[in-house]
C-alpha positions in Angstrom: 194.7 202.6 67.5 192.3 205.2 69.8 188.9 204.3 70.1 186.1 206.6 69.6 185.3 206.9 73.1 188.9 207.6 74.0 189.0 210.3 71.3 185.8 211.9 72.6 187.5 211.7 76.4 190.7 213.4 75.2 188.7 216.1 73.6 186.7 216.5 76.7 189.8 217.0 78.9 191.5 219.1 76.4 188.5 221.4 76.0 188.7 222.1 79.9 185.2 221.2 80.4 186.1 218.7 83.0 187.4 221.3 85.3 184.1 223.2 85.1 182.2 220.1 85.9 184.5 219.1 88.8 184.1 222.8 90.2 180.2 222.5 90.1 180.2 219.2 91.8 182.9 220.5 94.5 180.2 223.4 95.1 177.3 221.0 95.1 179.1 218.7 97.6 179.9 221.9 100.1 176.2 223.0 99.8 174.9 219.5 100.6 177.2 218.9 103.3 179.0 216.6 101.4 176.2 214.1 100.3 175.5 212.7 96.7 173.7 209.7 95.4 175.5 206.8 93.6 174.5 204.9 90.5 171.9 202.7 92.4 170.6 205.7 94.7 172.6 205.4 98.0 173.7 208.5 99.4 177.2 208.7 99.9 179.0 211.3 101.7 182.7 212.8 100.7 184.8 215.7 101.5 184.6 218.6 98.8 188.1 219.8 99.6 189.3 216.2 98.7 190.2 215.8 94.8 188.9 212.2 95.3 185.8 213.1 97.0 184.9 215.4 94.1 185.8 212.9 91.6 183.6 210.4 93.1 180.7 212.7 93.1 181.3 213.3 89.4 181.3 209.5 88.7 178.5 208.9 91.0 180.7 206.6 93.1 182.0 204.7 90.0 185.3 206.1 90.0 187.3 202.8 90.1 185.3 201.2 87.3 187.3 197.8 87.3 186.8 197.3 90.9 183.3 198.2 91.1 182.5 195.9 88.1 184.5 192.9 89.7 182.9 193.6 93.1 179.4 193.6 91.6 180.0 190.4 89.7 181.4 188.7 92.8 178.2 189.5 94.7 176.1 187.8 92.1 178.3 184.8 91.7 179.2 184.2 95.4 175.9 185.5 97.1 178.2 186.2 100.2 176.8 186.3 103.7 179.8 188.2 105.1 181.4 190.7 103.0 184.6 192.9 104.1 185.9 195.9 102.3 189.5 196.9 103.6 190.6 200.3 102.6 187.0 201.3 102.2 187.7 205.1 101.5 184.3 206.7 101.1 182.6 203.2 101.0 181.9 203.6 97.2 182.7 199.8 96.4 180.9 198.4 99.2 177.8 200.4 98.7 177.8 200.0 94.9 175.3 197.0 94.8 172.6 195.3 96.7 173.0 192.0 98.6 170.9 189.1 98.9 171.3 187.1 102.2 174.1 189.1 103.4 174.3 189.2 107.2 177.4 191.5 107.8 179.1 194.1 106.1 182.5 195.3 107.3 184.4 198.3 106.4 187.9 199.0 107.3 189.2 202.5 107.0 192.1 204.0 109.1 192.1 207.5 107.3 191.0 210.3 109.8 190.0 212.6 107.0 187.9 210.0 105.5 186.1 208.5 108.6 183.5 211.4 109.6 182.2 211.2 105.9 182.1 207.3 106.0 180.4 207.3 109.3 177.7 209.6 107.8 177.1 207.3 105.1 177.0 204.2 107.2 174.4 205.7 109.5 172.2 206.9 106.4 172.4 203.3 104.9 171.6 201.4 107.8 167.9 200.6 107.0 169.0 199.1 103.5 172.4 197.6 104.8 171.7 196.1 108.1 174.7 194.4 110.0 177.2 197.1 108.8 180.1 197.5 111.0 182.7 200.1 110.5 186.2 199.3 111.8 188.3 202.7 112.2 191.8 201.3 111.9 194.3 199.3 109.8 193.9 195.6 109.0 197.2 193.8 109.5 198.7 190.7 110.6 199.0 191.8 114.3 197.6 194.0 117.0 199.6 197.2 117.3 199.8 200.8 116.3 201.5 202.1 113.2 202.1 205.3 111.5 199.5 206.2 108.7 201.2 208.5 106.3 198.7 210.9 104.7 198.8 212.6 101.4 196.5 215.4 99.8 194.6 212.6 97.7 192.9 210.3 100.5 193.1 207.5 98.2 196.7 206.9 98.6 197.2 207.2 102.2 199.5 204.3 103.2 201.3 202.4 105.9 204.3 201.8 103.7 205.0 204.9 101.7 206.6 207.6 103.9 205.5 211.1 103.9 206.0 214.2 106.1 202.5 214.1 107.4 201.4 211.0 109.4 199.3 209.8 112.3 199.3 206.9 114.5 196.5 204.5 113.9 195.5 201.1 115.5 196.1 198.1 113.7 194.5 194.8 114.0 193.8 191.2 112.7 190.4 190.8 111.1 190.0 187.4 112.1 190.1 188.4 115.7 187.1 190.9 115.0 185.1 189.1 112.7 183.6 185.6 113.8 181.8 183.9 110.6 179.4 180.9 110.9 180.3 177.8 109.7 178.3 177.9 106.6 179.3 181.4 105.8 180.6 182.6 102.4 183.0 185.5 102.3 183.5 188.3 99.9 186.4 190.5 100.4 188.4 193.6 99.0 191.9 194.6 99.8 193.2 198.0 98.6 195.7 199.3 101.2 198.6 200.8 99.1 201.4 198.1 99.7 200.0 196.7 102.9 197.8 193.8 101.3 200.0 190.8 102.2 199.7 191.6 106.0 195.9 192.6 105.7 195.5 189.2 104.0 197.6 187.4 106.5 195.3 188.8 109.4 192.5 187.3 107.7 193.7 183.7 107.5 191.0 182.1 109.8 188.3 183.8 108.0 189.2 181.9 104.7 189.8 178.6 106.2 187.2 175.6 105.3 184.7 178.1 103.4 184.0 179.5 99.9 185.7 182.9 99.5 186.3 185.3 96.7 187.7 188.8 96.6 189.5 191.2 94.8 193.0 192.6 95.8 195.1 195.5 94.2 198.7 194.4 93.0 199.5 197.9 91.8 202.3 197.9 94.5 202.8 194.3 94.9 206.3 192.8 95.7 207.3 189.3 94.7 206.4 188.1 98.3 202.6 189.3 97.8 202.4 187.7 94.3 203.8 184.3 95.6 201.4 184.6 98.6 198.5 185.2 96.2 199.2 182.2 93.7 199.8 179.9 96.7 196.5 180.5 98.5 194.2 181.4 96.0 193.0 180.9 92.2 194.1 184.0 90.7 192.5 185.9 87.6 193.8 189.0 86.0 191.4 191.6 84.7 192.0 192.7 81.0 189.5 195.0 79.4 186.9 194.0 82.2 187.4 190.3 81.3 188.7 187.6 83.6 191.9 185.6 82.6 192.9 183.0 85.0 196.9 182.9 85.6 199.5 180.8 87.3 202.2 182.4 89.5 204.7 182.6 86.4 201.9 184.5 84.4 200.9 186.7 87.4 204.5 187.9 88.0 205.3 188.4 84.0 201.8 190.4 83.7 202.6 192.8 86.7 206.2 193.2 85.6 205.1 193.9 82.1 202.5 196.4 83.3 205.2 198.4 85.3 207.5 198.6 82.3 204.9 199.6 79.7 202.1 201.0 81.5 198.9 199.2 82.9 196.6 199.9 79.6 193.7 197.7 79.9 195.0 195.4 82.6 193.2 196.3 85.8 195.2 196.9 88.8 193.1 194.4 90.9 193.2 190.9 90.7 190.2 188.3 91.2 191.0 185.7 94.2 188.7 182.7 94.7 189.4 179.9 97.3 191.2 176.8 95.9 
């Protein structure tokens, strides 16, 4: 049965008012050189010609609500000293909260259409987020170059989904670039449109022997990734914003069912914790 909120949302979209709101935010982004404030007052930057950039401004950075909520929850739980956002896009998840005791914040983004805007955000946020490092390229399991396929929507640029437009980008192992201290706690996010396992395998030495937690997108997960997650981490689904711990069989079943019937209230990201 539809909820009152979903009914209002549907009526809002059917009225066409959302088009007016997007247009207003697009104009505002253009006049402010891409700058807008997120929910906690951090100034982010986004391209007004990118539909995702405009949507971020509309929702004050909280576009992927499940991912942002999980990230904030894990920041409070883990109190990380090192945080890593792989597939940072415009930085909306990494800059969605304040950190206490954070020593390093690493942002990884290969999309050349996004990077100029992300660099502006990092520069302006430097005083409040010291130790921020932007890695321009793709996290992977080896050092190489690869073709990044570009799409009109910047959030779906991918190393795995071919397209007629592409650009060569640098790939690297993050555990060769980031050197955590022995007592560091590590928080991470992986959202790389089907390249998640390679990114995780390139972070192996960051996870060894320390407390870690993170979120990983499973929207494009194959059997190998689901097995990898269940083997190396304690996994929890997010259903209606509530965590549900699962074993490998339950994880596979939930993802398979979501692909058949729709994701509904099942979040596209799973929560991972060290075993």
